C-alpha positions in Angstrom: -21.7 14.6 1.3 -19.0 16.9 1.7 -15.3 15.9 1.8 -14.9 17.5 5.3 -17.9 15.2 6.5 -16.2 12.1 4.8 -13.2 12.7 6.8 -15.0 13.3 9.8 -16.8 9.9 9.3 -13.6 8.1 8.8 -12.3 9.0 12.1 -15.3 7.7 13.7 -16.8 4.8 11.8 -15.5 2.2 13.2 -17.3 2.7 16.5 -20.2 0.7 14.9 -18.1 -2.1 14.9 -18.0 -4.8 18.0 -14.6 -5.0 19.8 -14.4 -8.3 20.2 -10.4 -9.2 19.5 -7.8 -10.0 21.9 -4.0 -10.0 21.3 -4.3 -13.9 20.5 -7.3 -13.4 18.3 -5.2 -10.8 16.4 -1.8 -12.7 16.3 -3.9 -16.0 14.9 -5.7 -13.7 12.6 -2.2 -13.0 11.0 -0.7 -16.4 11.4 -4.0 -17.6 9.7 -2.8 -15.6 6.7 0.4 -16.3 7.1 0.1 -20.1 7.0 -2.1 -21.0 4.2 -1.7 -22.5 0.8 1.4 -21.2 0.8 3.3 -23.7 3.5 1.6 -26.7 1.1 2.8 -25.3 -2.0 5.7 -22.5 -1.9 8.8 -24.7 -1.0 8.3 -26.8 -4.0 7.9 -23.4 -6.2 10.8 -21.9 -4.8 13.1 -25.2 -5.2 12.2 -25.3 -8.9 13.4 -21.9 -9.3 16.4 -21.7 -7.0 17.2 -25.0 -5.5 18.7 -25.6 -2.6 19.4 -21.6 -2.5 15.4 -21.0 -2.0 16.4 -21.4 1.9 18.1 -18.0 1.3 14.9 -16.7 -0.4 12.9 -17.3 2.6 15.5 -15.9 4.7 16.2 -12.7 2.7 12.4 -12.2 1.7 11.2 -12.7 5.6 13.8 -10.2 6.9 12.7 -7.5 4.0 8.9 -8.1 4.9 10.0 -8.2 9.3 11.2 -4.3 8.1 7.9 -3.6 6.3 5.9 -5.1 9.7 8.0 -3.1 11.9 7.3 0.1 10.0 3.4 -0.9 10.3 3.7 -1.9 13.7 4.0 1.8 14.8 1.1 2.9 12.5 -1.2 0.5 13.3 -0.6 1.1 17.1 -0.8 4.8 16.5 -3.8 4.9 14.1 -5.7 1.6 14.5 -8.8 1.2 11.9 -10.6 -1.6 10.3 -9.0 -2.0 6.6 -6.1 0.2 8.2 -3.6 -0.5 5.3 -5.7 1.0 2.9 -6.3 4.4 4.7 -2.6 5.4 5.7 -2.0 6.3 2.2 -4.7 8.6 2.1 -3.9 10.0 5.8 -0.6 11.0 4.8 -0.2 11.8 1.1 -4.1 12.7 0.2 -6.9 11.3 -2.5 -4.8 10.4 -5.2 -2.2 8.3 -3.6 -4.7 6.7 -1.1 -7.1 5.9 -3.6 -4.0 4.1 -5.7 -2.8 2.2 -2.9 -6.0 1.6 -1.9 -7.3 -0.3 -4.8 -3.6 -2.2 -5.3 -4.5 -3.2 -2.0 -8.1 -4.5 -2.5 -6.9 -6.1 -5.5 -4.3 -8.3 -3.6 -7.1 -8.8 -0.7 -9.7 -9.8 -3.1 -7.7 -12.2 -5.0 -6.3 -14.4 -1.9 -9.7 -16.6 -1.3 -9.4 -17.6 -5.0 -6.0 -19.0 -4.8 -6.9 -20.2 -1.5 -9.6 -22.3 -2.8 -7.4 -23.2 -5.8 -4.8 -24.8 -3.3 -7.5 -26.8 -1.7 -9.1 -28.2 -4.7 -5.4 -28.7 -6.5 -4.5 -31.2 -3.5 -7.9 -32.8 -3.5 -7.2 -33.3 -7.4 -4.3 -35.8 -6.5 -7.0 -38.5 -5.7 -10.5 -36.9 -7.3 -9.7 -37.4 -11.3 -10.8 -34.4 -13.3 -10.4 -31.5 -10.7 -6.9 -30.6 -12.0 -4.5 -31.3 -14.7 -0.9 -32.4 -14.1 0.7 -28.8 -14.1 -1.7 -28.0 -11.6 -4.2 -25.9 -13.4 -8.2 -26.3 -12.6 -10.6 -27.8 -14.6 -14.1 -26.7 -15.2 -15.5 -29.0 -12.2 -12.3 -27.9 -10.0 -13.3 -24.3 -10.6 -16.9 -24.7 -9.6 -16.1 -26.6 -6.6 -13.7 -24.0 -5.6 -16.4 -21.6 -6.0 -18.7 -23.2 -3.9 -15.9 -23.2 -1.0 -16.1 -19.6 -1.3 -19.4 -19.1 -0.6 -19.3 -21.4 2.4 -16.7 -19.0 3.9 -18.9 -16.0 2.7 -21.9 -17.0 5.2 -19.1 -17.4 8.0 -18.0 -14.1 7.3 -21.6 -12.8 7.4 -22.4 -13.9 10.8 -20.1 -11.7 12.3 -16.6 -11.1 13.6 -16.5 -12.9 16.8 -17.9 -16.2 14.9 -15.5 -15.7 12.1 -12.9 -14.6 14.9 -12.9 -17.6 17.2 -13.7 -20.2 14.4 -10.3 -18.8 12.6 -8.5 -19.3 16.3 -9.3 -23.0 16.3 -8.1 -23.8 12.8 -4.9 -21.4 12.8 -4.0 -24.0 16.2 -4.4 -26.6 14.0 -2.4 -25.0 11.2 0.3 -24.4 13.7 0.7 -28.2 14.8 0.6 -29.8 11.3 3.2 -27.9 9.9 5.4 -27.8 12.9 5.3 -31.7 13.1 5.9 -32.2 9.5 9.1 -30.5 10.1 10.2 -32.9 12.8 8.8 -36.1 11.4 10.7 -35.5 8.0 13.7 -34.1 9.7 13.8 -37.8 11.7 13.1 -40.2 8.4 15.3 -40.4 5.4 16.5 -36.8 5.5 19.1 -36.6 2.5 22.1 -34.1 3.4 23.5 -34.9 0.2 20.8 -33.2 -1.8 22.3 -29.7 -0.7 25.4 -30.3 -2.1 25.0 -31.9 -5.8 27.2 -31.3 -8.4 24.6 -28.8 -10.2 25.6 -26.6 -6.9 23.5 -24.9 -4.2 22.8 -21.5 -5.9 21.5 -23.8 -8.8 20.5 -21.2 -11.1 22.3 -18.1 -10.1 21.6 -15.6 -7.6 18.9 -13.6 -9.7 16.8 -16.8 -9.3 17.2 -16.4 -5.6 15.5 -12.9 -6.0 12.9 -14.2 -8.4 11.7 -17.0 -6.2 11.0 -14.4 -3.1 8.4 -12.8 -5.6 6.9 -15.2 -7.7 7.1 -18.6 -5.7 4.8 -17.7 -3.3 7.6 -16.9 -0.5 6.4 -13.1 0.0 2.6 -14.4 -0.5 3.3 -16.6 2.6 4.6 -13.9 4.6 2.2 -11.1 4.0 -0.6 -12.4 5.9 0.8 -10.2 9.0 -1.3 -7.5 7.7 -4.4 -9.1 9.5 -3.9 -7.8 12.5 -3.5 -4.2 11.1 -6.8 -4.8 9.0 -9.1 -5.9 11.8 -7.6 -3.3 14.7 -10.9 -1.6 14.8 -12.4 -4.5 16.2 -9.9 -5.3 19.0 -10.3 -4.7 22.8 -6.7 -3.0 23.3 -5.8 -2.2 19.7 -2.8 0.1 20.8 -1.3 -2.6 22.4 -2.2 -5.9 20.7 -1.8 -4.5 16.9 2.0 -3.9 17.2 2.7 -7.4 19.3 0.5 -9.6 16.7 2.0 -7.9 13.7 5.9 -8.0 14.3 5.4 -11.7 16.2 3.6 -13.3 13.4 6.5 -12.6 10.8 9.1 -13.8 13.4 7.1 -17.0 13.6 6.6 -17.0 10.2 10.3 -17.2 9.0 11.3 -19.7 11.4 8.3 -22.2 10.4 8.9 -21.6 6.4 12.7 -21.7 6.6 12.3 -25.2 8.3 9.9 -26.4 5.8 12.3 -25.3 2.9 15.2 -27.2 4.7 12.8 -30.3 5.2 11.7 -30.3 1.4 15.0 -29.9 0.1 16.3 -32.6 2.1 13.4 -35.1 1.4 13.5 -35.0 -2.6 13.8 -38.8 -3.4 15.0 -38.4 -7.2 14.2 -41.9 -8.2 10.8 -41.5 -6.9 10.1 -38.8 -8.5 11.6 -39.5 -11.7 13.8 -36.6 -12.5 17.9 -36.4 -12.5 19.5 -35.5 -9.3 20.1 -31.8 -8.8 17.5 -30.9 -11.6 14.9 -28.9 -9.6 13.4 -27.1 -12.5 12.1 -30.2 -13.5 9.8 -31.5 -10.8 6.4 -31.8 -11.6 3.2 -34.0 -11.4 2.6 -34.8 -7.5 5.3 -32.6 -6.5 3.5 -29.7 -7.9 -0.1 -30.7 -6.9 0.5 -32.3 -3.5 4.6 -31.5 -2.4 4.8 -32.5 0.9 2.0 -35.4 0.7 3.9 -36.7 -2.1 7.3 -36.6 0.1 5.8 -38.2 3.0 4.4 -41.0 0.5 8.2 -41.5 -0.9 9.5 -42.0 2.3 6.9 -44.4 3.6 4.9 -41.9 5.9 1.8 -42.9 4.7 -0.1 -41.5 8.1 1.6 -38.2 7.9 0.4 -37.9 3.9 -3.2 -38.6 5.1 -2.9 -35.7 7.8 -1.1 -33.4 4.9 -4.4 -34.3 2.6 -6.8 -33.0 5.4 -4.5 -30.0 6.3 -5.1 -29.3 2.8 -8.5 -28.4 3.1 -7.9 -26.7 7.0 -5.0 -24.2 6.0 -6.0 -23.1 2.8 -9.8 -22.8 3.8 -8.7 -20.9 7.3 -6.7 -18.3 4.8 -9.8 -18.0 2.6 -12.2 -17.4 5.5 -9.9 -14.4 7.0 -9.0 -13.1 3.4 -12.9 -12.5 2.5 -13.0 -10.4 5.7 -10.0 -8.4 4.6 -11.5 -7.6 1.5 -15.0 -6.9 2.6 -12.9 -4.7 5.1 -10.8 -2.9 2.6 -13.9 -1.9 0.2 -15.4 -0.2 3.4 -12.3 1.7 4.1 -12.4 2.5 0.7 -15.7 4.0 1.3 -15.2 5.6 4.2 -12.6 7.8 2.6 -15.2 9.2 0.4 -14.2 7.0 -2.8 -17.2 4.6 -3.3 -20.2 6.1 -2.1 -22.2 5.6 1.4 -23.7 2.2 0.7 -20.1 0.5 0.5 -19.8 1.8 4.2 -23.4 0.9 5.7 -22.8 -1.9 8.5 -25.4 -4.1 9.0 -26.8 -3.5 12.5 -27.6 -7.2 13.5 -24.0 -8.6 12.6 -22.0 -5.3 12.7 -20.2 -6.4 9.3 -20.5 -4.5 6.0 -22.3 -6.5 4.2 -22.5 -5.1 0.4 -18.8 -5.1 0.8 -18.8 -8.8 1.4 -21.0 -9.4 -1.5 -18.5 -7.5 -3.8 -15.4 -8.9 -2.6 -17.3 -12.5 -3.3 -18.1 -11.9 -6.8 -14.9 -9.8 -7.5 -12.8 -12.7 -6.2 -15.0 -15.2 -8.6 -13.5 -13.3 -11.2 -9.9 -14.4 -10.9 -10.5 -17.8 -11.9 -10.5 -17.0 -15.2 -7.2 -15.5 -15.7 -5.4 -17.3 -13.0 -6.5 -20.8 -13.2 -4.2 -22.5 -11.1 -1.8 -21.7 -7.8 1.2 -21.0 -9.4 -0.1 -18.8 -12.2 -2.1 -16.2 -9.6 0.6 -16.4 -6.8 3.1 -13.8 -8.3 0.4 -11.3 -9.1 -1.2 -11.3 -5.4 2.4 -10.9 -4.0 3.3 -7.8 -6.0 0.4 -6.3 -5.7 0.4 -6.6 -2.0 4.0 -5.4 -1.7 3.4 -2.5 -3.8 0.7 -1.0 -1.1 3.7 -1.4 1.6 5.8 0.9 -0.3 3.8 3.9 1.4 4.4 2.5 5.1 7.9 3.8 5.5 7.2 7.1 3.8 3.8 7.3 5.8 5.9 6.8 9.4 8.1 10.0 8.6 5.3 12.0 7.7 3.2 11.2 10.5 6.2 12.0 12.8 6.5 15.2 11.2 3.1 15.9 11.0 1.2 14.2 13.9 3.7 14.1 16.4 1.1 14.6 19.3 -0.4 11.6 18.7 0.4 8.5 20.9 2.8 6.1 19.7 2.2 3.1 22.1 4.9 1.4 19.7 7.5 3.8 18.2 10.2 2.1 16.0 13.6 2.9 17.1 16.0 3.5 14.0 13.0 4.6 11.8 14.9 7.1 10.0 17.0 4.0 8.8 14.2 1.6 8.8 11.7 3.4 6.9 13.7 3.7 3.5 15.0 0.3 3.7 11.2 -0.9 4.0 10.6 1.4 0.9 13.8 -0.2 -1.0 12.7 -3.7 0.0 9.1 -3.1 -1.1 10.1 -2.0 -4.5 12.7 -4.4 -5.1 10.0 -7.3 -4.7 7.6 -5.7 -7.0 10.7 -5.5 -9.8 11.8 -9.5 -8.8 8.1 -10.2 -10.1 9.4 -9.5 -13.7 8.3 -8.5 -16.8 5.5 -8.2 -17.8 3.8 -8.9 -14.7 5.0 -5.6 -13.1 3.3 -4.1 -16.6 -0.1 -6.3 -15.8 0.0 -4.7 -12.1 0.3 -1.2 -13.1 -2.4 -1.8 -15.4 -4.4 -3.3 -13.2 -3.9 -0.3 -10.5 -4.9 2.2 -13.1 -7.9 0.7 -14.2 -9.2 1.2 -10.9 -9.2 5.3 -11.8 -11.9 4.2 -14.1 -13.8 2.7 -11.2 -13.3 6.0 -9.2 -14.5 8.2 -12.0 -17.7 6.4 -12.4 -18.2 7.0 -8.8 -17.1 10.3 -9.0 -19.3 11.1 -12.0 -22.4 9.7 -10.4 -21.8 12.1 -7.4 -21.0 9.2 -4.9 -17.4 10.0 -4.8 -16.7 13.0 -2.0 -13.0 13.7 -3.0 -11.8 15.1 -6.2 -8.2 13.2 -6.2 -7.1 15.2 -8.9 -7.4 18.8 -7.2 -4.3 20.5 -6.2 -3.3 19.0 -2.7 -4.5 15.6 -3.5 -2.7 15.5 -7.0 0.6 17.3 -5.6 0.7 14.5 -2.6 0.3 11.7 -5.1 2.1 12.9 -8.4 5.3 10.8 -7.2 3.3 7.5 -7.5 2.3 8.1 -10.7 5.9 8.5 -12.0 7.1 5.4 -9.6 4.9 3.3 -11.2 6.2 4.4 -14.8 9.5 4.0 -13.9 9.4 0.7 -12.2 7.5 -0.5 -15.2 10.5 0.6 -17.6 13.1 -0.6 -15.5 11.1 -4.2 -15.5 11.2 -4.2 -19.1 15.2 -3.5 -19.4 16.0 -5.4 -16.5 17.4 -8.8 -16.0 16.2 -11.7 -18.3 15.4 -14.1 -15.6 13.0 -11.2 -14.4 11.7 -11.4 -18.2 13.4 -8.1 -19.1 15.5 -7.6 -22.3 18.5 -7.7 -20.2 19.9 -4.2 -21.3 20.7 -3.9 -17.5 21.7 -6.7 -16.3 22.4 -8.5 -12.5 23.7 -6.8 -10.4 23.4 -3.6 -12.2 19.9 -3.4 -12.3 19.6 -4.4 -8.6 22.2 -1.0 -7.8 19.9 1.0 -9.9 16.6 -0.4 -8.5 18.2 0.5 -5.0 19.1 4.3 -5.9 15.6 4.8 -7.8 13.7 3.7 -4.9 15.6 6.0 -2.5 15.3 9.0 -4.9 11.7 8.2 -4.6 11.6 7.4 -1.1 12.2 11.2 -0.1 10.5 12.5 -3.0 7.2 10.9 -1.4 8.4 12.2 2.1 8.6 15.7 0.8 5.2 15.0 -0.9 3.3 14.2 2.1 1.4 16.8 3.9 -0.9 17.4 7.2 -4.4 15.8 5.4 -7.6 17.0 6.9 -8.0 13.3 8.3 -5.1 13.6 10.3 -6.1 17.1 11.8 -9.2 15.3 12.7 -7.7 12.4 14.3 -5.5 14.7 16.2 -8.7 17.0 17.5 -10.5 13.8 18.5 -7.5 12.1 20.1 -6.8 15.2 22.1 -10.7 15.6 23.6 -9.7 12.4 25.5 -6.5 13.4 27.3 -6.5 15.3 30.8 -6.7 18.8 30.7 -3.3 19.2 32.0 -1.7 17.2 29.2 -3.6 18.6 26.7 -2.3 21.9 27.6 1.4 20.9 27.7 1.3 18.5 25.1 1.9 15.1 25.0 5.6 15.4 25.4 4.7 17.5 28.7 6.3 20.7 27.7 5.0 24.0 27.3 
């Protein structure tokens, strides 16, 4: 298969999928990704890092993700594809950047089923002894049960998008009702407003902790489910309309729900019941770690709510596990259609219309994450930083496409994109930086290891693209430099982020912004009219009325 053959295939491959998903289905896929184990654990994790100021962490993190989502709403409406996010870097910057972003995105997606399974077993461990330790780490029996849970949802994805999509819609209704009811009930009963004004202060551990909580406590992890509408866009009935609506609306709903949940958590902590001195948020452990909202409901005398929360601990994470198994398989499928991983990874089952080999590979690789990250709190930081890393290219790609692919129709065209695009790039960079040292270094190493995977396929003659050839390397050289610089700045950055403190807060914050802006403009300059975009433009123009083709989409000769 030649490189050009692969490009043509990447523009037509989604025609083999069933077009079953409505706007509501896509919205609920994104909400199903957003409302998972994050709502059960992230409020506790953020409180332990930032105290009452964790509320600000949810708002700031949500606004950053909203800007990123707005950028991708235009991209998703313009070029709807299955495994969409993994393709945009390739379309705008060529093979090197495309593969590195795609591999990082796969790492983030394939690890989510493991963390959601850990979330289910962690809650179960509060009443089934031997599954989890007091610090939230799964034991060997707990890991076995988590693996079996993932296997069950493997078969649900195997039977096809219609079964999987409709199952997710039903589960997401439950996932919306239970946290919303939790907010209402806990606000009405024993809400302690004084917890926001203790002597330890509202910003208990300093402003750097507010930003750190965004990255590693589960805040960004919770919001990033918005990508599901993008990744399932190739299977939507009307993707140009549905993808932008579902993408943006899911983030707005998520910001409102999660901010309220954090307010409720802060106001419901009973210091006597949890055995911690008032205001010592970092010392919250035990049940507050393994079953946060169920523990608070019990201490407030709402035993019936605790039972519902334990039930939801199975539904919410399981629903997200279900969605992300599909996402990770579509990510591998997307990489294959771009020519990186060989034809077998892009084969679609004739009966179920899903790519089976990527689904099997996603399950097996997902199991591997149990070894280095045996608890929800240990894995959430890696997933958050690896996912946000892939979103760095969004703002840059949007500007490249406006320059190089102005002919393409944009059902949703982002106003103020010249301002919002660099903000999205800078925001994503800051979130990765806030993940801290050495997590940033681990992420960069994991991404670079993907090059070894590519080289194996390339040496075997399976990869159709030489990502180190002239145009591909030139389009992605900025990304290699970016990874090196952000790793160094993480090492020299603020001590609460794990760095040496050579660049203290807030100077590290300002340095990262300046560096990110410089790399943003380098990345926009490096983008070019790739063969894939040329093929997409030519394919789309074939279906325009003859007079519109003659005059152009703008109606001008």
